[in-house]
C-alpha positions in Angstrom: 197.3 288.2 111.9 196.2 285.4 113.5 193.5 285.6 115.5 193.8 284.9 119.2 191.7 282.3 119.1 193.0 280.5 116.2 197.0 281.1 118.2 195.5 279.7 121.0 194.2 276.4 119.0 197.6 275.9 117.3 199.2 276.3 121.2 197.1 273.7 123.0 196.9 271.4 120.6 200.7 271.3 119.8 201.1 270.3 123.2 198.7 267.0 123.4 198.1 264.2 125.0 198.6 267.0 127.1 196.5 269.2 128.5 197.2 273.7 127.4 195.3 276.6 128.6 196.5 279.5 127.4 194.7 283.5 127.8 195.8 286.5 126.5 195.1 289.1 129.1 193.3 292.2 127.9 197.3 294.3 127.4 198.1 291.7 124.8 199.4 289.3 126.4 200.0 285.9 126.3 200.1 283.1 129.2 200.1 279.5 129.3 199.8 276.8 131.4 200.5 273.5 129.9 199.5 270.0 132.8 198.5 266.6 133.3 194.6 266.4 133.1 193.8 263.1 135.5 196.6 264.2 138.3 196.5 268.0 137.9 200.3 268.8 137.9 201.0 271.8 136.8 204.0 271.1 134.4 204.8 274.7 132.9 203.1 277.6 133.5 204.4 280.9 131.9 203.6 284.7 131.4 204.1 287.1 129.7 204.3 286.1 125.8 203.4 289.3 124.1 201.1 288.3 120.6 202.3 291.3 119.0 205.4 289.0 117.5 203.4 285.8 116.8 202.2 286.8 113.5 203.4 284.3 111.4 203.3 280.7 111.6 207.1 280.3 112.6 206.9 283.1 115.2 204.4 280.9 116.3 206.5 277.4 115.5 209.6 279.0 117.6 207.5 279.6 120.6 206.0 276.4 120.9 209.9 275.4 120.0 211.1 277.0 122.8 208.2 275.4 125.2 208.4 272.3 124.8 212.9 273.0 125.4 211.2 274.4 128.5 209.0 272.0 129.8 211.6 268.8 128.9 213.8 271.3 131.0 211.7 271.0 134.2 211.3 267.4 133.9 215.1 267.0 133.4 215.5 268.6 136.3 213.4 266.4 138.6 215.1 263.2 137.9 218.5 265.3 138.9 219.2 263.7 142.7 220.6 265.7 145.0 223.6 264.8 147.9 222.2 264.9 151.1 223.6 266.2 153.6 224.2 264.9 156.8 224.2 267.2 160.2 226.1 266.5 162.8 
């Protein structure tokens, strides 16, 4: 089994040059915050990730892939222009 410290390091390093902070709660759930350090803008914040399943490199890679997809989806949504409705 991988240690909590190693798990945090792997996940946090995967999102460079963005900053990533991982915290493991006493109940074994992980929270991940990915943000732009200079501006402080939070790009993604996910909680409730169970660490019991993160016991192999492939499981950790899958998690990182899912987080990257969520991060990209959030960025894509920022670029969607919605029509402005004119109230009469």
